[in-house]
N, C-alpha and C positions, 0 to 999 in steps of 0.2 A: 203760186209759190208761197211757201211758208218758211220763215226764218225764226230760229230760236237762238238766243245768246246764252251760252253756257259759261258761267263765270269761273267754275273750277271743275276738275275731273270728278270730284265727289258729287257734282250736280247732274252727271250723266244719267243716273237712274231716274231722276225727276223728269229730265228731257225725254227719255225713253218712254216713260209713262204717258207723256203728252203725245208722243208719236204713235204709240200702239193703236189707238182708235183710228188714226188716219190711214192705216194700212188696208182698211176695208176696200175691196175691189181690186187690190193689187196682190198678185202672187209673186211677181219678180221685183225684188228690191235690191238695187245696186248701190254699193257704198264706195264713194270716192274720197280720197284724201291722201296727203303725203304720209310716208312712213312715220309712225308715231302720232298721228293726228287723233287716234282713238277709235278707229273703225271696229276693232275687235272688242274693245271695252264697251262701246256703244251697243254692239251686237249682243254681248252678254246681258247688258242691262235691258235691252229690248226683249230678249228671250224671257228674262225673269218677269217682265211686265206682261208677257203673253202666257204666263203660267208654267213655264218650263221648270221642272224640279231638278233635272239632271245637271251635272257639271257642264258648263258651256266653255269650250276652248277652241282655239284657232286650229282649223284643219289644214295647216300649212303643208304637212307631208301627206296626209290622207286625201287631200283636196276637198273632201266633203264629210261633214258630220251630220248625223240625224238626231234630232231631239223630238219630244212630244210636248205639245202645248197643253193648256189647262183642259181642253176638250179632247185630248188624246189624238189630235191631228199631227201629222209629221211637219216638222220645220227642217229644211235643208240649209245648211250653212257651208258655203263654199269659200275657199281662199285660193285664188289662182295666181298668187304672186310668183310661185316657183315654176309655172309651166312656161315652156318655150314656144309652143305652137297650139292653136285651138284644137288640133286633132287629139292632143292629150286629154282635153276635156271631153271630147266626143267619145274617146275610148273608155271613159268611166261612166258613160251613159248620161252626160250632162243634159242633152236634149230631152231625154225622157223625164228627168227631174223638172226641167223648165216647163215641159208640157203637162205635168201632173196636176196642175191647179193648186197645188199646195205651196205654201210660202217658201220661197228660195231667197236667202240672204247671201249676197255675192260680194265678196271683197276682191278688189283688183279686177273689176269687170272689163276694163279696157283690153286685158290679155285675151278675152274671148268675145270681143265685140261682135264678130261675124256670126256668132251662134245665138246671141241674145234676141229675144222677141222685141219688137219695136215698143210694145206697151209695157212700161215698167216705171217704177218709182225711183227716182235718183235722189240719194241722200249724200250730200257733200259736207264733209267736216273740214273746216278751215281753221288752222292754228292762228289764234289772235293774240296769244301771250303764253307765258310758261305753262299755265294750266287752263287758260280760257280758250274756248272754241266757238265758232259760229256754225250752227247746223242749218243747212238749207234743204228743204224738200221740194222736189219738182216732179210732177207727173209728166212723163214722156209718152207720146203716142206714135212717133215714127222717127 
């Protein structure tokens, strides 16, 4: 397990730059944290660190956005906050995305827990102050 203390939201890009190399070997990255903890802000910074040139935004209504990293590989960004049932994620082809081998960044993964592969990287953002956060990385295998 790795922990990073993030003193201000402005420090999220530096934290993302530290996390980016730790993604090697992980195609499923789930982001947990309360509303407003900075999951989308961290995802934007992480995508930048991975070479994404496009605008990164929350796919709250689309459920999934696709970006290209610096090597032109797809990155899939999911936001499952608004889904009521995992079948909604199945209907957009979530399982095919998860099985693609490409990086999947998943906000609100607990809403689709039954669909997630056991091997994944858990990123937890905990609010520790008005702008400070604790970021914890934990590799899960089952």
